[in-house]
mmCIF file as gemmi writes it, N, C-alpha and C atoms, coordinates in Angstrom:
data_model
loop_
_atom_site.group_PDB
_atom_site.id
_atom_site.type_symbol
_atom_site.label_atom_id
_atom_site.label_alt_id
_atom_site.label_comp_id
_atom_site.label_asym_id
_atom_site.label_entity_id
_atom_site.label_seq_id
_atom_site.pdbx_PDB_ins_code
_atom_site.Cartn_x
_atom_site.Cartn_y
_atom_site.Cartn_z
_atom_site.occupancy
_atom_site.B_iso_or_equiv
_atom_site.pdbx_formal_charge
_atom_site.auth_seq_id
_atom_site.auth_asym_id
_atom_site.pdbx_PDB_model_num
ATOM 1 N N . UNK Axp A 1 ? -34.314 -81.039 -43.218 1 0 ? 1 A 1
ATOM 2 C CA . UNK Axp A 1 ? -33.796 -80.519 -44.467 1 0 ? 1 A 1
ATOM 3 C C . UNK Axp A 1 ? -33.384 -79.056 -44.27 1 0 ? 1 A 1
ATOM 4 N N . UNK Axp A 2 ? -32.19 -78.71 -44.755 1 0 ? 2 A 1
ATOM 5 C CA . UNK Axp A 2 ? -31.644 -77.362 -44.628 1 0 ? 2 A 1
ATOM 6 C C . UNK Axp A 2 ? -32.212 -76.454 -45.72 1 0 ? 2 A 1
ATOM 7 N N . UNK Axp A 3 ? -32.511 -75.184 -45.385 1 0 ? 3 A 1
ATOM 8 C CA . UNK Axp A 3 ? -32.957 -74.248 -46.429 1 0 ? 3 A 1
ATOM 9 C C . UNK Axp A 3 ? -31.797 -73.917 -47.368 1 0 ? 3 A 1
ATOM 10 N N . UNK Axp A 4 ? -32.125 -73.589 -48.604 1 0 ? 4 A 1
ATOM 11 C CA . UNK Axp A 4 ? -31.114 -73.225 -49.599 1 0 ? 4 A 1
ATOM 12 C C . UNK Axp A 4 ? -30.695 -71.779 -49.356 1 0 ? 4 A 1
ATOM 13 N N . UNK Axp A 5 ? -29.541 -71.571 -48.724 1 0 ? 5 A 1
ATOM 14 C CA . UNK Axp A 5 ? -29.076 -70.233 -48.387 1 0 ? 5 A 1
ATOM 15 C C . UNK Axp A 5 ? -28.489 -69.49 -49.575 1 0 ? 5 A 1
ATOM 16 N N . UNK Axp A 6 ? -28.228 -70.179 -50.664 1 0 ? 6 A 1
ATOM 17 C CA . UNK Axp A 6 ? -27.677 -69.511 -51.838 1 0 ? 6 A 1
ATOM 18 C C . UNK Axp A 6 ? -28.706 -68.585 -52.488 1 0 ? 6 A 1
ATOM 19 N N . UNK Axp A 7 ? -29.984 -68.796 -52.213 1 0 ? 7 A 1
ATOM 20 C CA . UNK Axp A 7 ? -31.037 -67.957 -52.787 1 0 ? 7 A 1
ATOM 21 C C . UNK Axp A 7 ? -31.374 -66.772 -51.893 1 0 ? 7 A 1
ATOM 22 N N . UNK Axp A 8 ? -30.771 -66.703 -50.713 1 0 ? 8 A 1
ATOM 23 C CA . UNK Axp A 8 ? -31.06 -65.618 -49.77 1 0 ? 8 A 1
ATOM 24 C C . UNK Axp A 8 ? -30.238 -64.398 -50.154 1 0 ? 8 A 1
ATOM 25 N N . UNK Axp A 9 ? -30.912 -63.291 -50.338 1 0 ? 9 A 1
ATOM 26 C CA . UNK Axp A 9 ? -30.248 -62.032 -50.664 1 0 ? 9 A 1
ATOM 27 C C . UNK Axp A 9 ? -29.898 -61.321 -49.363 1 0 ? 9 A 1
ATOM 28 N N . UNK Axp A 10 ? -28.663 -60.839 -49.214 1 0 ? 10 A 1
ATOM 29 C CA . UNK Axp A 10 ? -28.306 -60.158 -47.966 1 0 ? 10 A 1
ATOM 30 C C . UNK Axp A 10 ? -29.096 -58.868 -47.809 1 0 ? 10 A 1
ATOM 31 N N . UNK Axp A 11 ? -29.499 -58.595 -46.576 1 0 ? 11 A 1
ATOM 32 C CA . UNK Axp A 11 ? -30.234 -57.359 -46.287 1 0 ? 11 A 1
ATOM 33 C C . UNK Axp A 11 ? -29.301 -56.235 -45.908 1 0 ? 11 A 1
ATOM 34 N N . UNK Axp A 12 ? -28.143 -56.605 -45.338 1 0 ? 12 A 1
ATOM 35 C CA . UNK Axp A 12 ? -27.19 -55.609 -44.865 1 0 ? 12 A 1
ATOM 36 C C . UNK Axp A 12 ? -25.821 -55.881 -45.473 1 0 ? 12 A 1
ATOM 37 N N . UNK Axp A 13 ? -25.095 -54.791 -45.745 1 0 ? 13 A 1
ATOM 38 C CA . UNK Axp A 13 ? -23.756 -54.898 -46.309 1 0 ? 13 A 1
ATOM 39 C C . UNK Axp A 13 ? -22.772 -54.194 -45.385 1 0 ? 13 A 1
ATOM 40 N N . UNK Axp A 14 ? -21.589 -54.785 -45.227 1 0 ? 14 A 1
ATOM 41 C CA . UNK Axp A 14 ? -20.519 -54.111 -44.498 1 0 ? 14 A 1
ATOM 42 C C . UNK Axp A 14 ? -19.961 -53.007 -45.389 1 0 ? 14 A 1
ATOM 43 N N . UNK Axp A 15 ? -19.174 -52.124 -44.805 1 0 ? 15 A 1
ATOM 44 C CA . UNK Axp A 15 ? -18.688 -50.937 -45.51 1 0 ? 15 A 1
ATOM 45 C C . UNK Axp A 15 ? -18.039 -51.234 -46.86 1 0 ? 15 A 1
ATOM 46 N N . UNK Axp A 16 ? -17.113 -52.197 -46.979 1 0 ? 16 A 1
ATOM 47 C CA . UNK Axp A 16 ? -16.511 -52.427 -48.304 1 0 ? 16 A 1
ATOM 48 C C . UNK Axp A 16 ? -17.526 -52.843 -49.372 1 0 ? 16 A 1
ATOM 49 N N . UNK Axp A 17 ? -18.47 -53.692 -48.997 1 0 ? 17 A 1
ATOM 50 C CA . UNK Axp A 17 ? -19.483 -54.134 -49.962 1 0 ? 17 A 1
ATOM 51 C C . UNK Axp A 17 ? -20.479 -53.021 -50.267 1 0 ? 17 A 1
ATOM 52 N N . UNK Axp A 18 ? -20.814 -52.223 -49.264 1 0 ? 18 A 1
ATOM 53 C CA . UNK Axp A 18 ? -21.715 -51.091 -49.48 1 0 ? 18 A 1
ATOM 54 C C . UNK Axp A 18 ? -21.07 -50.075 -50.418 1 0 ? 18 A 1
ATOM 55 N N . UNK Axp A 19 ? -19.787 -49.833 -50.232 1 0 ? 19 A 1
ATOM 56 C CA . UNK Axp A 19 ? -19.069 -48.905 -51.103 1 0 ? 19 A 1
ATOM 57 C C . UNK Axp A 19 ? -19.045 -49.413 -52.544 1 0 ? 19 A 1
ATOM 58 N N . UNK Axp A 20 ? -18.807 -50.699 -52.714 1 0 ? 20 A 1
ATOM 59 C CA . UNK Axp A 20 ? -18.831 -51.288 -54.051 1 0 ? 20 A 1
ATOM 60 C C . UNK Axp A 20 ? -20.218 -51.147 -54.669 1 0 ? 20 A 1
ATOM 61 N N . UNK Axp A 21 ? -21.255 -51.369 -53.888 1 0 ? 21 A 1
ATOM 62 C CA . UNK Axp A 21 ? -22.638 -51.237 -54.364 1 0 ? 21 A 1
ATOM 63 C C . UNK Axp A 21 ? -22.894 -49.826 -54.91 1 0 ? 21 A 1
ATOM 64 N N . UNK Axp A 22 ? -22.304 -48.81 -54.24 1 0 ? 22 A 1
ATOM 65 C CA . UNK Axp A 22 ? -22.506 -47.421 -54.651 1 0 ? 22 A 1
ATOM 66 C C . UNK Axp A 22 ? -21.487 -46.93 -55.662 1 0 ? 22 A 1
ATOM 67 N N . UNK Axp A 23 ? -20.434 -47.716 -55.901 1 0 ? 23 A 1
ATOM 68 C CA . UNK Axp A 23 ? -19.382 -47.279 -56.814 1 0 ? 23 A 1
ATOM 69 C C . UNK Axp A 23 ? -18.434 -46.287 -56.158 1 0 ? 23 A 1
ATOM 70 N N . UNK Axp A 24 ? -18.295 -46.36 -54.844 1 0 ? 24 A 1
ATOM 71 C CA . UNK Axp A 24 ? -17.409 -45.483 -54.087 1 0 ? 24 A 1
ATOM 72 C C . UNK Axp A 24 ? -16.299 -46.31 -53.461 1 0 ? 24 A 1
ATOM 73 N N . UNK Axp A 25 ? -15.299 -45.626 -52.943 1 0 ? 25 A 1
ATOM 74 C CA . UNK Axp A 25 ? -14.286 -46.337 -52.174 1 0 ? 25 A 1
ATOM 75 C C . UNK Axp A 25 ? -14.79 -46.49 -50.738 1 0 ? 25 A 1
ATOM 76 N N . UNK Axp A 26 ? -14.339 -47.513 -50.038 1 0 ? 26 A 1
ATOM 77 C CA . UNK Axp A 26 ? -14.734 -47.656 -48.635 1 0 ? 26 A 1
ATOM 78 C C . UNK Axp A 26 ? -14.361 -46.434 -47.797 1 0 ? 26 A 1
ATOM 79 N N . UNK Axp A 27 ? -13.223 -45.835 -48.082 1 0 ? 27 A 1
ATOM 80 C CA . UNK Axp A 27 ? -12.794 -44.649 -47.323 1 0 ? 27 A 1
ATOM 81 C C . UNK Axp A 27 ? -13.754 -43.489 -47.536 1 0 ? 27 A 1
ATOM 82 N N . UNK Axp A 28 ? -14.244 -43.301 -48.748 1 0 ? 28 A 1
ATOM 83 C CA . UNK Axp A 28 ? -15.205 -42.235 -49.015 1 0 ? 28 A 1
ATOM 84 C C . UNK Axp A 28 ? -16.482 -42.468 -48.224 1 0 ? 28 A 1
ATOM 85 N N . UNK Axp A 29 ? -16.941 -43.703 -48.183 1 0 ? 29 A 1
ATOM 86 C CA . UNK Axp A 29 ? -18.15 -44.02 -47.421 1 0 ? 29 A 1
ATOM 87 C C . UNK Axp A 29 ? -17.917 -43.788 -45.927 1 0 ? 29 A 1
ATOM 88 N N . UNK Axp A 30 ? -16.719 -44.093 -45.431 1 0 ? 30 A 1
ATOM 89 C CA . UNK Axp A 30 ? -16.389 -43.819 -44.02 1 0 ? 30 A 1
ATOM 90 C C . UNK Axp A 30 ? -16.413 -42.317 -43.741 1 0 ? 30 A 1
ATOM 91 N N . UNK Axp A 31 ? -15.888 -41.517 -44.669 1 0 ? 31 A 1
ATOM 92 C CA . UNK Axp A 31 ? -15.917 -40.063 -44.5 1 0 ? 31 A 1
ATOM 93 C C . UNK Axp A 31 ? -17.357 -39.555 -44.477 1 0 ? 31 A 1
ATOM 94 N N . UNK Axp A 32 ? -18.194 -40.064 -45.377 1 0 ? 32 A 1
ATOM 95 C CA . UNK Axp A 32 ? -19.605 -39.675 -45.369 1 0 ? 32 A 1
ATOM 96 C C . UNK Axp A 32 ? -20.236 -39.976 -44.011 1 0 ? 32 A 1
ATOM 97 N N . UNK Axp A 33 ? -19.898 -41.109 -43.438 1 0 ? 33 A 1
ATOM 98 C CA . UNK Axp A 33 ? -20.438 -41.495 -42.136 1 0 ? 33 A 1
ATOM 99 C C . UNK Axp A 33 ? -19.987 -40.519 -41.054 1 0 ? 33 A 1
ATOM 100 N N . UNK Axp A 34 ? -18.723 -40.141 -41.073 1 0 ? 34 A 1
ATOM 101 C CA . UNK Axp A 34 ? -18.179 -39.215 -40.068 1 0 ? 34 A 1
ATOM 102 C C . UNK Axp A 34 ? -18.793 -37.826 -40.177 1 0 ? 34 A 1
ATOM 103 N N . UNK Axp A 35 ? -19.013 -37.36 -41.384 1 0 ? 35 A 1
ATOM 104 C CA . UNK Axp A 35 ? -19.537 -36.017 -41.593 1 0 ? 35 A 1
ATOM 105 C C . UNK Axp A 35 ? -21.062 -35.959 -41.585 1 0 ? 35 A 1
ATOM 106 N N . UNK Axp A 36 ? -21.705 -37.104 -41.559 1 0 ? 36 A 1
ATOM 107 C CA . UNK Axp A 36 ? -23.169 -37.117 -41.544 1 0 ? 36 A 1
ATOM 108 C C . UNK Axp A 36 ? -23.798 -36.821 -42.888 1 0 ? 36 A 1
ATOM 109 N N . UNK Axp A 37 ? -23.047 -37 -43.965 1 0 ? 37 A 1
ATOM 110 C CA . UNK Axp A 37 ? -23.562 -36.699 -45.3 1 0 ? 37 A 1
ATOM 111 C C . UNK Axp A 37 ? -23.924 -37.948 -46.089 1 0 ? 37 A 1
ATOM 112 N N . UNK Axp A 38 ? -23.726 -39.115 -45.498 1 0 ? 38 A 1
ATOM 113 C CA . UNK Axp A 38 ? -23.918 -40.361 -46.226 1 0 ? 38 A 1
ATOM 114 C C . UNK Axp A 38 ? -25.236 -41.04 -45.926 1 0 ? 38 A 1
ATOM 115 N N . UNK Axp A 39 ? -25.353 -42.256 -46.394 1 0 ? 39 A 1
ATOM 116 C CA . UNK Axp A 39 ? -26.58 -43.023 -46.167 1 0 ? 39 A 1
ATOM 117 C C . UNK Axp A 39 ? -26.715 -43.441 -44.706 1 0 ? 39 A 1
ATOM 118 N N . UNK Axp A 40 ? -27.924 -43.773 -44.322 1 0 ? 40 A 1
ATOM 119 C CA . UNK Axp A 40 ? -28.206 -44.262 -42.977 1 0 ? 40 A 1
ATOM 120 C C . UNK Axp A 40 ? -27.445 -45.561 -42.766 1 0 ? 40 A 1
ATOM 121 N N . UNK Axp A 41 ? -26.889 -45.727 -41.577 1 0 ? 41 A 1
ATOM 122 C CA . UNK Axp A 41 ? -26.174 -46.957 -41.26 1 0 ? 41 A 1
ATOM 123 C C . UNK Axp A 41 ? -26.629 -47.479 -39.912 1 0 ? 41 A 1
ATOM 124 N N . UNK Axp A 42 ? -26.246 -48.696 -39.617 1 0 ? 42 A 1
ATOM 125 C CA . UNK Axp A 42 ? -26.577 -49.319 -38.341 1 0 ? 42 A 1
ATOM 126 C C . UNK Axp A 42 ? -25.303 -49.846 -37.703 1 0 ? 42 A 1
ATOM 127 N N . UNK Axp A 43 ? -25.262 -49.787 -36.389 1 0 ? 43 A 1
ATOM 128 C CA . UNK Axp A 43 ? -24.149 -50.366 -35.637 1 0 ? 43 A 1
ATOM 129 C C . UNK Axp A 43 ? -24.699 -51.613 -34.96 1 0 ? 43 A 1
ATOM 130 N N . UNK Axp A 44 ? -24.204 -52.753 -35.387 1 0 ? 44 A 1
ATOM 131 C CA . UNK Axp A 44 ? -24.652 -54.032 -34.842 1 0 ? 44 A 1
ATOM 132 C C . UNK Axp A 44 ? -23.466 -54.703 -34.16 1 0 ? 44 A 1
ATOM 133 N N . UNK Axp A 45 ? -23.429 -54.632 -32.845 1 0 ? 45 A 1
ATOM 134 C CA . UNK Axp A 45 ? -22.352 -55.259 -32.096 1 0 ? 45 A 1
ATOM 135 C C . UNK Axp A 45 ? -20.977 -54.76 -32.479 1 0 ? 45 A 1
ATOM 136 N N . UNK Axp A 46 ? -20.831 -53.486 -32.724 1 0 ? 46 A 1
ATOM 137 C CA . UNK Axp A 46 ? -19.534 -52.922 -33.087 1 0 ? 46 A 1
ATOM 138 C C . UNK Axp A 46 ? -19.25 -52.916 -34.575 1 0 ? 46 A 1
ATOM 139 N N . UNK Axp A 47 ? -20.1 -53.557 -35.356 1 0 ? 47 A 1
ATOM 140 C CA . UNK Axp A 47 ? -19.93 -53.563 -36.814 1 0 ? 47 A 1
ATOM 141 C C . UNK Axp A 47 ? -20.861 -52.534 -37.433 1 0 ? 47 A 1
ATOM 142 N N . UNK Axp A 48 ? -20.372 -51.882 -38.459 1 0 ? 48 A 1
ATOM 143 C CA . UNK Axp A 48 ? -21.184 -50.929 -39.207 1 0 ? 48 A 1
ATOM 144 C C . UNK Axp A 48 ? -21.746 -51.666 -40.41 1 0 ? 48 A 1
ATOM 145 N N . UNK Axp A 49 ? -23.058 -51.589 -40.581 1 0 ? 49 A 1
ATOM 146 C CA . UNK Axp A 49 ? -23.705 -52.21 -41.737 1 0 ? 49 A 1
ATOM 147 C C . UNK Axp A 49 ? -24.697 -51.225 -42.336 1 0 ? 49 A 1
ATOM 148 N N . UNK Axp A 50 ? -24.966 -51.418 -43.612 1 0 ? 50 A 1
ATOM 149 C CA . UNK Axp A 50 ? -25.885 -50.579 -44.362 1 0 ? 50 A 1
ATOM 150 C C . UNK Axp A 50 ? -26.973 -51.461 -44.974 1 0 ? 50 A 1
ATOM 151 N N . UNK Axp A 51 ? -28.223 -51.045 -44.842 1 0 ? 51 A 1
ATOM 152 C CA . UNK Axp A 51 ? -29.31 -51.735 -45.525 1 0 ? 51 A 1
ATOM 153 C C . UNK Axp A 51 ? -29.255 -51.356 -47.001 1 0 ? 51 A 1
ATOM 154 N N . UNK Axp A 52 ? -29.443 -52.312 -47.853 1 0 ? 52 A 1
ATOM 155 C CA . UNK Axp A 52 ? -29.379 -52.056 -49.295 1 0 ? 52 A 1
ATOM 156 C C . UNK Axp A 52 ? -30.418 -51.02 -49.704 1 0 ? 52 A 1
ATOM 157 N N . UNK Axp A 53 ? -31.606 -51.092 -49.129 1 0 ? 53 A 1
ATOM 158 C CA . UNK Axp A 53 ? -32.646 -50.106 -49.453 1 0 ? 53 A 1
ATOM 159 C C . UNK Axp A 53 ? -32.219 -48.693 -49.061 1 0 ? 53 A 1
ATOM 160 N N . UNK Axp A 54 ? -31.5 -48.54 -47.94 1 0 ? 54 A 1
ATOM 161 C CA . UNK Axp A 54 ? -31.018 -47.226 -47.521 1 0 ? 54 A 1
ATOM 162 C C . UNK Axp A 54 ? -29.943 -46.703 -48.465 1 0 ? 54 A 1
ATOM 163 N N . UNK Axp A 55 ? -29.075 -47.578 -48.94 1 0 ? 55 A 1
ATOM 164 C CA . UNK Axp A 55 ? -28.051 -47.176 -49.902 1 0 ? 55 A 1
ATOM 165 C C . UNK Axp A 55 ? -28.695 -46.68 -51.19 1 0 ? 55 A 1
ATOM 166 N N . UNK Axp A 56 ? -29.678 -47.43 -51.673 1 0 ? 56 A 1
ATOM 167 C CA . UNK Axp A 56 ? -30.353 -47.054 -52.915 1 0 ? 56 A 1
ATOM 168 C C . UNK Axp A 56 ? -31.134 -45.75 -52.752 1 0 ? 56 A 1
ATOM 169 N N . UNK Axp A 57 ? -31.774 -45.563 -51.594 1 0 ? 57 A 1
ATOM 170 C CA . UNK Axp A 57 ? -32.541 -44.337 -51.344 1 0 ? 57 A 1
ATOM 171 C C . UNK Axp A 57 ? -31.61 -43.123 -51.317 1 0 ? 57 A 1
ATOM 172 N N . UNK Axp A 58 ? -30.45 -43.271 -50.693 1 0 ? 58 A 1
ATOM 173 C CA . UNK Axp A 58 ? -29.488 -42.176 -50.628 1 0 ? 58 A 1
ATOM 174 C C . UNK Axp A 58 ? -28.99 -41.825 -52.026 1 0 ? 58 A 1
ATOM 175 N N . UNK Axp A 59 ? -28.661 -42.824 -52.809 1 0 ? 59 A 1
ATOM 176 C CA . UNK Axp A 59 ? -28.17 -42.58 -54.169 1 0 ? 59 A 1
ATOM 177 C C . UNK Axp A 59 ? -29.254 -41.964 -55.049 1 0 ? 59 A 1
ATOM 178 N N . UNK Axp A 60 ? -30.497 -42.328 -54.825 1 0 ? 60 A 1
ATOM 179 C CA . UNK Axp A 60 ? -31.609 -41.806 -55.619 1 0 ? 60 A 1
ATOM 180 C C . UNK Axp A 60 ? -31.782 -40.302 -55.422 1 0 ? 60 A 1
ATOM 181 N N . UNK Axp A 61 ? -31.411 -39.79 -54.249 1 0 ? 61 A 1
ATOM 182 C CA . UNK Axp A 61 ? -31.527 -38.341 -54.01 1 0 ? 61 A 1
ATOM 183 C C . UNK Axp A 61 ? -30.7 -37.543 -54.999 1 0 ? 61 A 1
ATOM 184 N N . UNK Axp A 62 ? -29.675 -38.138 -55.577 1 0 ? 62 A 1
ATOM 185 C CA . UNK Axp A 62 ? -28.832 -37.429 -56.534 1 0 ? 62 A 1
ATOM 186 C C . UNK Axp A 62 ? -29.277 -37.564 -57.978 1 0 ? 62 A 1
ATOM 187 N N . UNK Axp A 63 ? -30.42 -38.186 -58.22 1 0 ? 63 A 1
ATOM 188 C CA . UNK Axp A 63 ? -30.896 -38.418 -59.584 1 0 ? 63 A 1
ATOM 189 C C . UNK Axp A 63 ? -31.273 -37.104 -60.269 1 0 ? 63 A 1
ATOM 190 N N . UNK Axp A 64 ? -30.761 -36.921 -61.466 1 0 ? 64 A 1
ATOM 191 C CA . UNK Axp A 64 ? -31.059 -35.745 -62.287 1 0 ? 64 A 1
ATOM 192 C C . UNK Axp A 64 ? -31.271 -36.193 -63.735 1 0 ? 64 A 1
ATOM 193 N N . UNK Axp A 65 ? -32.104 -35.442 -64.482 1 0 ? 65 A 1
ATOM 194 C CA . UNK Axp A 65 ? -32.295 -35.723 -65.906 1 0 ? 65 A 1
ATOM 195 C C . UNK Axp A 65 ? -31.438 -34.812 -66.771 1 0 ? 65 A 1
ATOM 196 N N . UNK Axp A 66 ? -31.072 -33.659 -66.233 1 0 ? 66 A 1
ATOM 197 C CA . UNK Axp A 66 ? -30.219 -32.717 -66.959 1 0 ? 66 A 1
ATOM 198 C C . UNK Axp A 66 ? -29.506 -31.836 -65.938 1 0 ? 66 A 1
ATOM 199 N N . UNK Axp A 67 ? -28.592 -31.015 -66.421 1 0 ? 67 A 1
ATOM 200 C CA . UNK Axp A 67 ? -27.86 -30.143 -65.506 1 0 ? 67 A 1
ATOM 201 C C . UNK Axp A 67 ? -28.742 -29.063 -64.903 1 0 ? 67 A 1
ATOM 202 N N . UNK Axp A 68 ? -29.872 -28.766 -65.55 1 0 ? 68 A 1
ATOM 203 C CA . UNK Axp A 68 ? -30.78 -27.751 -65.005 1 0 ? 68 A 1
ATOM 204 C C . UNK Axp A 68 ? -31.875 -28.357 -64.132 1 0 ? 68 A 1
ATOM 205 N N . UNK Axp A 69 ? -31.925 -29.666 -64.029 1 0 ? 69 A 1
ATOM 206 C CA . UNK Axp A 69 ? -32.925 -30.345 -63.195 1 0 ? 69 A 1
ATOM 207 C C . UNK Axp A 69 ? -32.529 -30.199 -61.724 1 0 ? 69 A 1
ATOM 208 N N . UNK Axp A 70 ? -33.397 -29.592 -60.889 1 0 ? 70 A 1
ATOM 209 C CA . UNK Axp A 70 ? -33.054 -29.433 -59.475 1 0 ? 70 A 1
ATOM 210 C C . UNK Axp A 70 ? -33.086 -30.751 -58.702 1 0 ? 70 A 1
ATOM 211 N N . UNK Axp A 71 ? -33.75 -31.75 -59.249 1 0 ? 71 A 1
ATOM 212 C CA . UNK Axp A 71 ? -33.797 -33.057 -58.596 1 0 ? 71 A 1
ATOM 213 C C . UNK Axp A 71 ? -34.672 -33.055 -57.359 1 0 ? 71 A 1
ATOM 214 N N . UNK Axp A 72 ? -34.636 -34.168 -56.645 1 0 ? 72 A 1
ATOM 215 C CA . UNK Axp A 72 ? -35.488 -34.31 -55.461 1 0 ? 72 A 1
ATOM 216 C C . UNK Axp A 72 ? -34.706 -34.132 -54.164 1 0 ? 72 A 1
ATOM 217 N N . UNK Axp A 73 ? -33.402 -34.042 -54.251 1 0 ? 73 A 1
ATOM 218 C CA . UNK Axp A 73 ? -32.583 -33.902 -53.058 1 0 ? 73 A 1
ATOM 219 C C . UNK Axp A 73 ? -31.141 -33.648 -53.438 1 0 ? 73 A 1
ATOM 220 N N . UNK Axp A 74 ? -30.283 -33.68 -52.439 1 0 ? 74 A 1
ATOM 221 C CA . UNK Axp A 74 ? -28.87 -33.399 -52.647 1 0 ? 74 A 1
ATOM 222 C C . UNK Axp A 74 ? -28.046 -34.51 -52.015 1 0 ? 74 A 1
ATOM 223 N N . UNK Axp A 75 ? -27.047 -34.976 -52.741 1 0 ? 75 A 1
ATOM 224 C CA . UNK Axp A 75 ? -26.051 -35.877 -52.184 1 0 ? 75 A 1
ATOM 225 C C . UNK Axp A 75 ? -24.793 -35.025 -52.031 1 0 ? 75 A 1
ATOM 226 N N . UNK Axp A 76 ? -24.473 -34.702 -50.785 1 0 ? 76 A 1
ATOM 227 C CA . UNK Axp A 76 ? -23.35 -33.821 -50.501 1 0 ? 76 A 1
ATOM 228 C C . UNK Axp A 76 ? -22.019 -34.546 -50.663 1 0 ? 76 A 1
ATOM 229 N N . UNK Axp A 77 ? -20.952 -33.797 -50.936 1 0 ? 77 A 1
ATOM 230 C CA . UNK Axp A 77 ? -19.635 -34.429 -50.99 1 0 ? 77 A 1
ATOM 231 C C . UNK Axp A 77 ? -19.207 -34.9 -49.604 1 0 ? 77 A 1
ATOM 232 N N . UNK Axp A 78 ? -18.244 -35.778 -49.558 1 0 ? 78 A 1
ATOM 233 C CA . UNK Axp A 78 ? -17.78 -36.35 -48.293 1 0 ? 78 A 1
ATOM 234 C C . UNK Axp A 78 ? -16.8 -35.405 -47.616 1 0 ? 78 A 1
ATOM 235 N N . UNK Axp A 79 ? -17.326 -34.3 -47.136 1 0 ? 79 A 1
ATOM 236 C CA . UNK Axp A 79 ? -16.529 -33.346 -46.355 1 0 ? 79 A 1
ATOM 237 C C . UNK Axp A 79 ? -17.462 -32.585 -45.42 1 0 ? 79 A 1
ATOM 238 N N . UNK Axp A 80 ? -16.862 -31.937 -44.473 1 0 ? 80 A 1
ATOM 239 C CA . UNK Axp A 80 ? -17.633 -31.212 -43.472 1 0 ? 80 A 1
ATOM 240 C C . UNK Axp A 80 ? -18.456 -30.119 -44.15 1 0 ? 80 A 1
ATOM 241 N N . UNK Axp A 81 ? -19.74 -30.1 -43.822 1 0 ? 81 A 1
ATOM 242 C CA . UNK Axp A 81 ? -20.616 -29.074 -44.377 1 0 ? 81 A 1
ATOM 243 C C . UNK Axp A 81 ? -20.457 -27.802 -43.574 1 0 ? 81 A 1
ATOM 244 N N . UNK Axp A 82 ? -20.448 -26.65 -44.255 1 0 ? 82 A 1
ATOM 245 C CA . UNK Axp A 82 ? -20.321 -25.395 -43.513 1 0 ? 82 A 1
ATOM 246 C C . UNK Axp A 82 ? -21.568 -25.171 -42.645 1 0 ? 82 A 1
ATOM 247 N N . UNK Axp A 83 ? -21.341 -24.652 -41.465 1 0 ? 83 A 1
ATOM 248 C CA . UNK Axp A 83 ? -22.458 -24.354 -40.566 1 0 ? 83 A 1
ATOM 249 C C . UNK Axp A 83 ? -23.012 -22.985 -40.88 1 0 ? 83 A 1
ATOM 250 N N . UNK Axp A 84 ? -24.299 -22.853 -40.709 1 0 ? 84 A 1
ATOM 251 C CA . UNK Axp A 84 ? -24.941 -21.565 -40.933 1 0 ? 84 A 1
ATOM 252 C C . UNK Axp A 84 ? -25.032 -20.834 -39.614 1 0 ? 84 A 1
ATOM 253 N N . UNK Axp A 85 ? -24.335 -19.695 -39.503 1 0 ? 85 A 1
ATOM 254 C CA . UNK Axp A 85 ? -24.342 -18.912 -38.258 1 0 ? 85 A 1
ATOM 255 C C . UNK Axp A 85 ? -25.309 -17.776 -38.337 1 0 ? 85 A 1
């Protein structure tokens, strides 16, 4: 008897699905990956995948209750961060 695969929740998402999960465009997520400002990713046989828990953890760093709330972390924009010399 075959297991019911329709009840299996995916653990990893490819870039387009990960971007949809976060409400971003795939290109924005690719830029985050290049600049090192995005969520943790994995390279599996040449494919880039994201664990759903890692996507949620990254997005949670940007959680705020008000504009004066410092929050628990920072979600940087998808661009090169200035280096501190």
